[in-house]
C-alpha positions as CSV (number, residue, x, y, z in Angstrom):
1,V,131.3,105.6,88.6
2,L,127.9,104.1,89.0
3,R,127.5,100.8,90.7
4,D,124.9,98.3,89.6
5,E,123.4,97.4,93.0
6,F,120.7,99.6,94.5
7,R,121.4,99.9,98.2
8,Q,117.6,99.6,98.8
9,P,115.3,98.8,95.9
10,P,111.7,99.9,96.3
11,G,109.3,97.3,97.7
12,D,105.6,96.6,96.8
13,V,103.1,98.9,98.5
14,V,99.4,98.2,99.1
15,V,97.1,101.1,100.1
16,A,93.4,102.0,100.1
17,A,92.3,104.7,97.7
18,G,92.7,108.2,99.2
19,E,95.5,107.0,101.5
20,P,99.1,108.4,101.0
21,A,101.6,106.0,99.6
22,V,105.4,106.1,99.8
23,L,107.8,104.2,97.6
24,E,111.4,104.4,98.8
25,C,114.7,103.5,97.2
26,V,118.4,104.1,98.0
27,P,120.3,104.4,94.7
28,P,123.6,102.7,94.0
29,R,126.8,104.4,95.2
30,G,128.2,106.6,92.4
31,H,130.5,109.5,91.8
32,P,129.1,112.0,91.3
33,E,126.2,111.0,93.6
34,P,123.3,109.8,91.3
35,S,120.1,111.7,91.2
36,V,116.8,109.7,91.5
37,S,113.8,109.8,89.3
38,W,110.9,107.4,89.0
39,K,109.1,105.6,86.1
40,K,105.5,104.2,86.3
41,N,104.7,101.5,83.8
42,G,107.8,102.5,81.8
43,V,107.0,106.2,81.6
44,R,109.1,108.8,83.6
45,L,107.0,110.6,86.2
46,S,106.8,114.3,86.2
47,D,107.1,116.2,89.4
48,R,104.6,118.7,88.0
49,D,101.8,116.5,89.3
50,E,100.9,118.2,92.5
51,R,100.0,114.9,94.2
52,L,103.5,113.6,93.7
53,T,106.6,114.5,95.7
54,I,110.0,113.2,94.8
55,R,112.5,113.8,97.6
56,G,115.8,112.0,97.9
57,G,114.9,108.4,97.0
58,K,111.3,108.7,98.1
59,L,108.3,109.0,95.9
60,M,105.3,110.2,97.9
61,V,101.7,110.1,96.5
62,A,99.6,112.4,98.7
63,S,96.2,110.8,98.0
64,T,96.2,107.7,95.9
65,H,93.7,107.2,93.1
66,K,93.0,103.9,91.4
67,S,94.9,105.2,88.4
68,D,98.1,105.4,90.5
69,A,98.3,101.6,90.7
70,G,101.0,100.1,88.5
71,V,104.6,99.1,88.4
72,Y,107.2,101.6,89.6
73,V,110.9,101.7,88.9
74,C,113.5,103.8,90.7
75,V,116.0,105.3,88.2
76,A,119.5,106.4,89.4
77,T,121.3,108.8,87.0
78,N,124.7,110.4,86.8
79,V,127.1,111.4,84.1
80,V,128.2,107.7,83.7
81,G,124.7,106.5,82.9
82,E,121.5,105.2,84.3
83,R,120.4,102.2,86.4
84,D,116.9,101.0,86.9
85,S,115.9,99.3,90.1
86,E,113.9,96.1,90.3
87,P,110.2,97.0,89.8
88,A,107.8,97.5,92.7
89,E,104.1,97.3,92.5
90,L,101.7,99.9,93.9
91,V,98.3,98.3,94.6
92,V,95.4,100.6,95.3
93,F,92.2,99.0,96.5
């Protein structure tokens, strides 16, 4: 089972360059419990980037760069399939 509705979709975030940013989402209820990943501008983010931490439904950017700005989508995945959240924008000024 994987419901359609995200319990908490990510919201837009505005930060100054160099500041940390946190995007947060709570995935839909599912069985098994869905795992969460993130896409930026349609491309799945790798947790190999040492500035990024993905923990639970949180995406944390340690020190934002101008290049981090963009549209982020929270992706919930389990054996049933995948659901994308509404997009959230990260603005870096």
